[in-house]
LOGUMAR-471018 format. One record per atom (N, C-alpha, C): x negated, y negated, z. Coordinates in steps of 0.1 Angstrom, whole numbers, plus 5000, padded with zeros to 4 digits. Example, Ala and Ser with C-alpha at 12.3 -4.5 7.8 and 13.67 -1.06 7.14 Angstrom:
# residues 2
486850575078 487750455078 486850335078 487250225071 486350115071 487150005079 
***
This chain:
# residues 576
250289666065 250889516069 250689446061 250189466049 250389306032 251189406024 251889466031 252689596019 254089496016 254489446002 255489335998 254889185999 253589186004 253688986003 253688935987 253189025976 253189005966 254089125962 255388995953 256389115945 256089215943 255389335944 255389465936 254089495927 252689415936 251789385931 250989395941 250989515942 250189625957 248589585949 247989535940 246589515930 246189445938 246489305943 246389175948 245689225963 246189295972 246189325985 244889395989 245089545976 244189605977 242789565971 242589405961 241489405963 241189295969 241889255978 241689105996 240889206000 241689336003 240889426018 240189516013 239289515998 238189595994 236889455990 237689295996 236389245990 236089166007 236889176016 237089146032 235089136035 234789056042 233489066053 233689196060 232489256062 231789296072 232789296084 232989166094 233389166105 234689086101 235189086091 236889086087 236988956088 238188906080 238888766078 238788716091 237988546089 237788516103 239488416105 240388396104 241788346104 242588406089 243988386096 245088396087 244688246078 244388166074 244388086063 242688156054 241988246061 241088286047 241888396044 242388476048 243288586039 244488566032 245288436037 245288426025 244688326013 244088246016 242588256001 242288295997 241588476004 241888525997 242488625992 244188605983 244888685981 244588585967 244888435977 244588355961 244188355954 242888445955 241388425950 241688495942 241888635944 242088765936 243188725927 244388675925 245388585913 244188545907 243388455913 243188315904 242188405891 241788475900 240388575894 240388655878 241988715887 242688835877 242788745861 242788865851 243488795834 244688755832 245288715824 246588635821 247188705820 246888855815 247888885814 248988965827 247888975839 248189045845 248388935862 248088865857 249088705858 250588675856 250588715839 252188705835 252588875846 251888925846 252989085853 253189065865 252388965872 252788935887 253788855883 253788745881 255388635871 256488735873 256188845866 257888905860 258088965867 256989015876 257989125889 258489025903 259188925902 259688855909 260888815902 262288845911 263588895902 263988735900 264788725896 265888595891 266188525901 266188405902 266988345915 268988375910 268788455925 270388485921 271588535908 269588645905 269888675891 271188825895 270788935884 270789085881 270889125896 269689155897 269089215907 269689165922 269889075922 270589035935 272189065936 272389055930 274189105925 273389225920 273089315924 272889485922 272389535934 272289425942 271789455954 270589525951 269789445946 267989545946 267289485948 267389375953 266689285957 265189325971 264289335971 263389395978 263689265998 263389366001 263889296015 263189176014 262589156015 261589026014 262288856006 262988905995 263488855984 264488835992 265188925994 267288915999 266588816006 265688856025 265588736032 265688596030 264988596015 264188466010 266088406003 266588435997 267488385990 268688386001 268588456005 269588426019 269788336020 268088296028 268488156040 268588016028 268688056017 268887936006 269987906007 270487976008 272288056002 272688065989 271688145980 271988155974 272688355973 272788355982 274088485981 275488445983 275988355986 276788305994 277388195981 277088215971 277288105957 278488085955 279888015951 280187995945 280888015935 281488095927 281588165910 281488035901 281587895904 280787785895 278987785897 278987795908 277487825916 276487855904 276687995908 276388125904 276088125889 277488065879 277288035866 276287925862 275987895874 275087745867 274087775868 274087845878 272087975881 271888025871 273388105865 272288195860 272088165843 273088035844 272887955828 271387865826 271187855841 269087815835 268687875839 269288035843 267788135843 267788145825 268988185821 268688205806 267788105795 267787985800 267387775800 265987865796 265587935809 263887865820 263288015805 264488145811 263688235806 263188245787 263988185783 264188145768 263188055761 262787955773 261987855769 260587885774 260787985782 258687955788 258388155790 259788265783 259588355786 259288425799 259588345807 259688445824 259988425831 260288505849 261688455853 261288315861 262288215864 261888055868 261288125887 259988065891 259888125901 259787945909 260187975920 260487945934 260187965946 259687895953 259287925970 260587835977 261687915975 263287845978 263087865991 262287856000 262187816019 261687706013 261087706010 260487496010 259087536013 258987376020 257887316023 257887396041 259087346044 258787366058 258987576067 259087586050 259787736058 260987776063 262387666056 263587716066 263987736057 264087736042 264987666035 265887556025 265287586015 265787416003 267487466003 267887376004 269587355999 269887395986 270887455981 271387485967 270587365958 271087245964 271587085959 270087035950 269187115958 267387085962 266587205949 266787295952 267087455942 267787365927 268887325927 268987325913 268787205903 267887065916 267786995911 265687005907 265387095914 264487175906 263987275903 265187295896 265287375882 265287315868 266387225867 265987095862 265187085856 264587015869 263286925867 261887035851 262087135863 261187215858 261287275840 262387265841 263087265828 261887185815 261687135823 260786975811 259286985806 259087065814 257787125818 257087195802 255187145801 255287245792 254787355800 254587465787 254987575797 253687615799 251687585800 250987605803 250887525816 251287445820 251987395837 252887505842 253687485839 254787615840 253887735846 253387795837 252587925842 252487935852 251687785850 250787745866 251387725885 252987725877 253887605891 254587765890 254587825885 255087975889 253888045902 252988065892 251988105902 251788055913 251687915918 251887805930 252987845937 254087865935 255087945940 254988095946 254288155933 254488275942 253188275958 252088225951 251788255969 252188105980 253088075977 253488005988 254588075989 255188145988 256188285988 255388355996 253588445994 253388516000 252788386014 252388376013 252088226027 253088286034 254588206034 255788246042 255488416046 255888486038 255888666039 254688646052 252988626051 252388696060 252488606071 253588456070 253288436086 254088526092 255488536083 256588616091 255888776094 255088826088 254588956093 253388926104 252688846102 251288836122 252288726127 253188686128 254488646139 253488486142 252988436129 252288356131 253288196126 253688146132 254687936138 253487856134 253687736124 252687646125 253687556131 253487546145 254387496152 253987336153 252587266155 252687116152 252987066137 252687196129 252687156116 254187116115 255287226121 256787196118 257587046129 256786986134 256886876146 256386796133 254686746128 254886676123 255986656110 256386736103 256686766091 258386636094 259086726108 259986676113 259686506115 259086486119 258086366121 258586286110 257986326099 257686236087 259186216079 260386366082 261186386077 262186246085 262486266098 262886156107 262786006104 261185966098 260385846098 261285796087 261785876072 262085816057 263785806064 264185776074 265785766072 265585646075 264485546080 263985396075 264185386061 264885296057 264685236042 265485086042 264485056033 265984896030 266684906020 267784836021 268884786009 268184725994 268084815983 269684845981 268585025976 267985005981 267185165982 267885325994 267985186003 268485326011 270185336008 270885296001 272085345996 272285485988 270985445980 270885495970 270185675975 268985615986 268685795988 267385785991 266785645987 265485605978 264985565993 263485595995 262785546005 262185406001 262185356005 261385206002 261085106019 260385116020 259785016036 258784906033 258784796032 258184646031 257684586041 256484536042 255884476050 257184406062 257084416071 257984366083 259884286080 260284376064 261484466069 262084476079 263384496082 264184546095 263584706092 263884756082 263384906078 261984936088 261284836080 259684856088 259284786102 260484756106 259984646125 260984836131 261784916121 262484996130 260785136129 260285136117 259785246115 258585186129 257885066132 257285056140 257885096156 259185046157 259585126169 259685276178 259785356158 259785476164 258385576162 257685516165 256285546160 255585506171 255585376184 255385306195 256285436202 257285506200 258385586210 257385706209 256785776198 255985896199 254485866199 254285816200 253285716204 252985766221 253985716229 253785746242 254385916245 255585966232 255586136245 254186196239 253586166229 252186256228 251186266237 251186136246 250286116259 249786006254 249685896247 248485786247 249185756257 248085666264 247785606275 249085456273 248585346261 248685256256 248985256244 250485136242 250285136231 251285006232 250984956219 251084856217 251784786202 252684716198 252384636186 251584546187 250684486175 250184386174 250284256170 249384196170 249984016157 250184046146 250084166136 250384176123 251284346125 251784346134 252684476138 252184596134 250684626134 250484736134 250484786148 251184956146 251584956158 249885096160 249585036176 248485086184 248485196196 247885286196 247785386209 246685436216 246285476222 244885426229 245385536242 244385626235 243885836245 242485796248 242885756268 241485706271 240585846274 239285756272 237785896273 237785926288 237185996290 236786086307 236685936310 235685866316 234885766318 235385656314 235785586318 236485446315 234485346308 234985256298 233785226293 233185276279 233585396280 233085526271 233385486254 232685416245 233785416236 234885536227 235585476216 236385516211 236285606192 236785686192 237385676175 238185636172 237985596160 239185506158 239385596145 241185646142 241585736132 243185556127 243785646121 244785606117 245185576100 246385526093 246685526079 247785466079 248685416068 249885286068 250985356073 251885256076 253285346074 254085276062 253785146055 254985066050 254885136035 255585136024 255485206009 255385136001 255085195989 255985165978 257685095973 257885115968 259885105959 259385225956 260585275965 261585465964 260285565960 259385545973 257885635973 257685775977 257185795984 257485965990 257385906007 257086046010 257286016027 256086076036 255086096026 253986186029 252186056030 252585926023 251785886015 250985786028 249885776033 249385696046 250285816060 252085766063 252385856072 251785986078 251186076067 251386196071 249486176081 248886086083 247386076085 247886016100 248785946102 249485866113 249886016122 250486076114 251886206126 250186356131 250186306117 248186396121 247786416135 247386226136 246386216149 247286226156 248886206163 249586226173 249186336177 249486396169 248986586172 248686696178 247286576169 245986636179 245586526190 246486396192 246186376208 247086486217 248586506209 249386516221 249086716224 248486746213 247086926219 246486886234 245486766229 244586716241 245686716258 246386616250 247486566266 248186716269 248886806260 249386896267 248387016276 247186976274 246187126280 245186976289 245586846291 244986806308 243786716298 243586736291 241886746289 241786536281 240286496286 239886406282 238486456280 238486346266 237086406263 236086266263 234686246263 233686216266 234486106260 235286026251 235085946240 236685886240 237685776238 238985756238 238585826224 240185776224 240885816207 241885686207 241585596196 242785446189 243285506180 244685536178 245485546167 246185396162 246085376146 245985246146 247385336132 248485266133 249485276124 249785146113 248585186105 248585056097 249984976092 250284866093 251384806090 251684746076 250584746071 250084736055 249284716043 249584816034 247984876023 248784866014 250284826008 250684845995 250184695989 250484655993 250484515983 251884475977 253284535985 254484565976 254784425987 255084325994 255784215998 255184055991 253484095997 253683965992 251584045982 250983915978 249783975965 248783975973 249284035987 247584065996 247984216003 246484305999 246884426006 245484466018 246084556025 244984526033 245384426048 246384386047 247184306056 247084366066 247684466074 247584556090 245984626088 245084616081 243584696085 242484596082 242584476073 241884336073 241484306084 242684236095 241784146107 240984266117 241484406115 240684506124 238684446123 238784486110 237484466105 237084286106 237884176109 237384076105 237184026091 238284106082 238284016072 239283966069 240383916077 241883906072 241483706071 241583676059 241883566052 242883476055 242483396068 243683236063 244683246052 244583206045 245083136031 246283256029 245783386036 246883506031 247983436037 248183366048 249283286056 250483176050 249683146038 250183056028 251183126016 250783246012 250983366006 252883336003 252983355999 254983365991 255483485988 257483605993 257283655982 258283625977 259083725968 259783675961 260783575965 261483575976 262383535982 261483415984 260683375984 260183235993 259583216003 259283316005 258983336027 257683346025 256683286037 255783246035 255783366045 253483436041 253683556051 253483506067 253283356066 252883256083 254683276089 255583246078 256983256086 257583516087 257383516076 258283676084 257083736096 255883696097 255083676109 255883656120 255583516123 256683456134 258283516135 258783546118 260283606121 260683706125 259583776125 259283946129 258783916148 259183796157 258483796174 256783816169 255983786161 254483846163 253783686162 252483736167 251783606170 250883526159 250983446153 250183436144 248483406141 249183326159 247783266165 246483376170 246883506171 246983636180 245983696166 246583696158 245283746145 244183786147 243083686144 241683636150 240983726160 242083756169 241383806180 241684026184 242284036165 242384136161 241084226159 239884136157 238684176154 237784306158 237284476160 236884546165 235584536170 234684506173 233484506183 232984686178 232084666167 231384796166 231084886167 230184816181 229684866191 230184976200 231884936201 233084996213 233285136204 232585126196 233285206188 232085306180 232485466178 231985566177 232485586156 233085596153 233585546139 235385566139 235385556123 236985566115 236685726110 237885766114 238085856100 239785866106 239885936091 241385936084 241386026076 242986076075 243686176067 244786156064 244686186053 245886136039 246486236030 247586216020 247786336017 246786256000 246286385990 245486335980 245886275971 247386285973 248186195959 247086205946 247186365945 246586385929 246886525930 246586545918 246286695915 245686845919 244486765921 243686805920 243487035930 243786965946 243987065953 244787145949 245987145948 247387195941 246287275929 246087205919 245487305907 244587385914 243787385923 242587435930 242887565942 244987515945 244987645950 244287655966 243187525970 243387475980 243687355989 243987366005 245587266010 244287186022 243087186020 241887046019 241287056017 240486906019 239286836007 238886766013 237486776013 236386666023 236186536009 237086476019 236186286007 234686276009 233986255995 232586245995 232586045999 233485975987 233485895991 234685795981 235285695986 236385635980 236085515969 236685525958 235785505949 235885335944 234885325938 235085135936 235385115925 236184965925 236884965911 236884835907 237084845892 236684735883 238284705877 238984555877 240384575869 239784475856 240984465844 239984365838 241984325830 241684205827 243184215815 242184145805 242884175790 242284075779 242784095766 242384065751 243484095743 241984095735 242884135720 242384115711 242684115700 242484005694 242583895684 242383955666 243483985659 242884005644 243383895633 244583915624 245283855616 246483975613 247783915620 248383975613 248883915598 249484045590 249984005581 251284175572 250884155561 252284225559 251984395553 252884425568 252884595563 252384695552 253084615540 253284725528 251884665515 252184525518 250684505510 249484485509 249184515520 247784435524 247384625528 245884615514 245184745519 244384725530 244484845532 244084975547 242684885547 242184845531 240384805539 240284635538 241384615540 241484475539 242984415553 242584475561 243084475577 242184445585 242884335594 241984295608 243184385618 243184485623 244184565632 244084475643 244784445655 244084385666 244284515674 245184615669 245784715681 245284805676 244684865665 243984975656 243084985665 241984825667 240684835675 240684885692 242284825694 242584875707 242685065710 243185065700 243785185700 242085315702 241285265687 240285305686 238985275703 238685205710 238485145720 239285245732 240185265728 241085375743 240185475739 239985575733 239385645731 237985675731 237085555728 236285575732 235885585748 236585495755 236985445768 237085605778 238385675767 238385795773 237285865775 236285905764 235086015764 234185955772 233585835770 232985775781 232785805793 234085825800 234985875811 234685985809 235186075807 234586215808 233286295813 232286215805 231486225802 230886175815 231186155826 231186085836 231086105850 231186275854 231186305862 232586235869 232686235879 233986185887 234986035879 233785945878 234585845868 235685785865 236685755866 238285775858 238485635850 238985585839 239185465836 240485495829 241385415828 242685375826 243485255818 243385285808 244485135801 245385135799 246385085810 247585105820 248685065810 248284865799 249184815803 248884765784 249784745776 249384735761 250484675751 250084595749 251384505740 250884435731 251784385721 251684385707 252784215711 251884125713 253184025709 253883915699 255683985693 255383935688 255483995673 255384185684 254784315673 256584305663 256284355653 257684385640 256984505636 258184585629 258084705621 256284725609 257084585604 256284555591 255484475587 254784415607 254284365606 252184395617 251784405606 250684475612 250084415622 249384415633 248884355645 247984285650 248284145649 247084055649 246684005664 247884055670 247184045689 247484185697 246984205704 246884345711 246484265725 247484365739 247084265746 246684395755 245984375766 245884565774 245584495788 245284575797 244784555810 243284795810 242884705818 241984825821 240984835828 241684935844 240985005858 240085135853 238685075856 237785165862 237485175876 237385335876 236885335888 235685455893 234785455898 233785545902 233385545911 232285645921 232385675934 231085625939 230185515934 229285395938 229885355930 229385245934 229685065923 228285075912 227185125912 225985125899 226585215895 227485335894 228185435883 229585365876 229985255887 231085165880 230985115874 229285005875 229184895868 228784985855 228085055858 227585125842 228485155835 229785185837 231085185830 231085135827 231585035832 231484895823 231484865812 230084845815 229084775809 228984875797 228785015795 229185095783 230285065778 231785045785 233185045777 232884905767 232684805776 232584685764 231084665758 230384735753 229484725742 230584775737 230984915738 231884955723 232784935720 233784835729 234284685727 234384585714 232584565717 232284445711 231684515697 231684635699 230484705680 232184755674 233484765683 234584825670 235284665669 234784585679 235684405672 234484375658 233384405658 232084355649 232684435636 233184555637 232784635628 234384635622 235184625629 237084555628 237184415617 236184275621 236584185620 237884145628 237584115642 238084105650 237684115658 238383955673 237183885683 238084005691 237483915703 238083965725 237583865729 238583875737 238783805754 238883885763 237983905777 238383975786 237983905800 239783965809 238483865823 239283985833 238683925845 237884015852 238783975866 239784075864 241084065875 241084135894 240484225892 239584235910 238484335911 237984355919 236584395925 236684445935 236484535937 236284625951 235084675953 234584705959 233284785965 233584915963 232785055963 232685205970 232585215980 233185355991 233085295999 232285436005 231285546005 230885586002 231385686019 231285816022 231485866037 229985866047 230685806054 228985816064 228685966064 227385996064 226586176062 227886216082 227586186087 227586186092 229086276102 229786216097 231486196100 231986316085 230786246076 231986366064 231386516069 229786556073 229686716078 230486766085 230986656101 232386716110 233586776104 233786646095 235486706082 234786866081 233086906075 233186976069 232987106075 232887086089 232087186096 233787226100 235087166104 236187116103 236687316096 236787226081 237387266072 236787416075 235487456074 234687606077 235587656081 235687606094 235987676107 236787716108 237987646097 239587746097 239387846085 238087906080 237788016073 237887956056 238187886054 238687766043 237787736036 236787746023 236387696015 236387556013 234787446014 234787336019 234587306000 235487185997 235487145988 235586975988 234686955979 234186765987 234786725973 235286595968 235586515960 235686385965 235886285954 235786145956 237586105958 237785975963 239685935967 239585835953 240385855947 240485795933 241285595934 242185675949 242885525952 242085475963 242685345969 242185305979 242885295995 242285276006 242585336018 241885286028 242985226037 242185136049 241485206052 240585346048 239085296052 238085246044 238685166032 237485116027 238184966034 238284946038 238484806052 237684836062 237584936067 237384956083 235884986082 235985076064 234285076059 233484956055 233684866063 233184736060 232184716078 232884756089 232184776104 231784876108 232685026101 232085146107 231485276102 230885336104 231085476096 232385576099 232585546085 233885606083 233785736071 235185866073 234685996064 236385976063 236986046048 238986146056 238586256051 240086306051 240186416052 241686396040 241886476028 242386506022 243286606026 244886666021 245286776025 245886786011 246786876004 246886865990 248386845996 248586825984 250286745981 250886875968 252286895972 252986995966 253086905951 253986955942 254586925928 253786825918 253086935917 251186865910 249986735918 251086705933 250686655933 250286485936 251886485929 252786375926 252986285944 252686155941 252886055947 252985895947 253985865955 254685705955 255085695945 255985865950 257085955942 257985975950 259285975948 260286105960 259586235961 259486295947 258986405946 257486465954 256386325964 255586385974 256086455982 254786565986 255186675993 254586706001 254586746008 253686906015 254287026026 253387126028 254087206036 253487166051 254487256057 254287196067 253187316074 252287386061 251387486070 249987406071 250287306053 249087296054 248387176063 249887096065 249886986080 249487076083 249587126093 248987226108 247687246103 246587316088 245687286083 244987166091 245787096088 244886956084 244886896104 245586886114 245986886123 244886966130 244787156130 243187226135 242087186130 242387086113 240587046114 240286916116 241286856127 241386716136 240886746145 241686796153 240486916170 240086926169 239487026160 237487086157 237086986155 237286836147 236686736149 236086686157 237186646162 237086606176 235886666188 236186786189 235186906196 233586876189 233686866178 232486886169 231886766172 232686626174 232186496184 231686496195 232686626204 231786606216 230886726219 230586816217 228886886213 227886786208 228086696196 227486686190 227786506185 227486506197 227886266199 226786216187 227186086192 226286016183 224986026185 
***
């Protein structure tokens, strides 16, 4: 059954079979993970041999009809066995360039994230993009693609189709057809709050919720799409879930939206079986989370938590339209916002599924992770002031270089955060006003973003880095000013709901990986009134997010749907 799953490398299957538990692997997902772990534990030389065992795309082996049956099927699905002479020449040149740079063949899972084949244009674009990668990264990326190839071959071998994952993946593709100008004309995805594309998304989500079996579907006063699947008994509490459907400019298809479609598929499974649970399920597709149109975030989820600030109604977008005017212009009711606040006594809690938006799961080869906390954050802007002077005539020991002071401080920040568990620190903006090539910088402006799983850890990090800034400035004879621009509290996961996610992941036969969320989510807002916990889903392309390359596979989405369904069953068996 496992012959040919990993190209010309039977040692992988042999090791996984030798290590299998006495009762066998619990699931196909568990078998896939066991095979991945064999490769991860292998020495680099054997990993390199595995990579080199794969044929080049549309290479000599294909032309000589010497591919394995599996490779022939995969390259055929991508159209590589029917290239024009010009396409063949381009691919062969890319193959040569890639091998010259990295020393091994270009490996790509050409059947793609849904398993039905990438287009030749997508393959060529990926080829060209990956030529710019660092060799170590590209080595790991080759292995990741090999595991995806193996996953699809295992699906074929065992007759497995991630049907709900495919359906959810298709929904995300279809939802991405709604974008606003001028991005739509460039094939880019941008959906900002209450734009025409945004309202079209709301209508489509409403339609899908009804199709999925939700009993009541509506669009509320701020544009949230709300679906309710009623409990077995009237008056029973609800489990709240959701995520956002707005995007950043030229963003990805999965950020926020993945959590909406996963929940819809889980409810569709219940509705198809004719099942009602002891609690209802309320899904909210939040209208705004990204803060792209107006200088406010969580416009969608803040009213549910009773945290909507009425002063926001007077905020204006780049065209001078106020939030009040935008809401009224969309046919929504400003007067209804106050009534959106949820009564915590009516709910069991809040759970959210979200694409990871980072590289951790992709690097570990894991499809899912349980979130332990949404990091608390602090943001600052500041400036170091020194003395501008002639770059040629001022001795090094006599300088008061503002930029050098900030540079030294940046390295100190990096060291401090590296030694602090899951804390992160970023100086994202640097500016030397009126800088010149022959002038020692007299001023240097900067931003600072600090995040940590707990507020105490975050505050200790801030205290230490600013003490270090003071020491550096005193030693270098410069001064500094700093202003705090944002403070957000950490949102630790509720133990009961985190444990339910953990049991759901374990039930799939997967190792339970726990990690904090460095990004903010609607769960932060609901955390203020309800116990909450999140599940992360692996992203492809090194987990990139807020980017058109943001992606996930239908297999990983299927696992998230299965985990969500298992969490529901767990809540039935072990109510609050």
